[in-house]
Steps between C-alpha positions, in 0.01 A plus 500: 500500500605857451543731796431856391519655848846344544603633159391851605715471811802398291443796269473743792834373626647536148403868503699541821799292384837668543665340194390392154593132557273469805220686319528264204493192729188626680320573175575148382354358821189714452459375144525141612208559738281638222474183297285200585684181569356183354359267763688177554181306431148563384190358657265332256189719453201371693245705309505466123524802271185633338413375154532735204124547499496579873787747462310689230187504718699618801638795298150594385358478852783709636441764234135510612612587851487165673745461788776244463360317805157472336659370178700245697187378674317476165774270358566308824861614510716742694601864452847402373355305208265785415787751514706277267209491252433874509859623491651246259 
């Protein structure tokens, strides 16, 4: 996972650094904290993705003002799957 608050701290220290080498080192540490690390393993999804037809319907319902929770309930799924469908 990334750690943006930690990255900010490193950048604040870089601003106060007394020499360019230390400043450069702190900026590198900050950059490392801004990228997501791949997890060592992935858990198999328990809830299947929506079908293509369901994804289209979810987008239409969302454009009509339905809440994501209401859409999830309609398709017997969770918010994450609805978010995937709408934002993909």
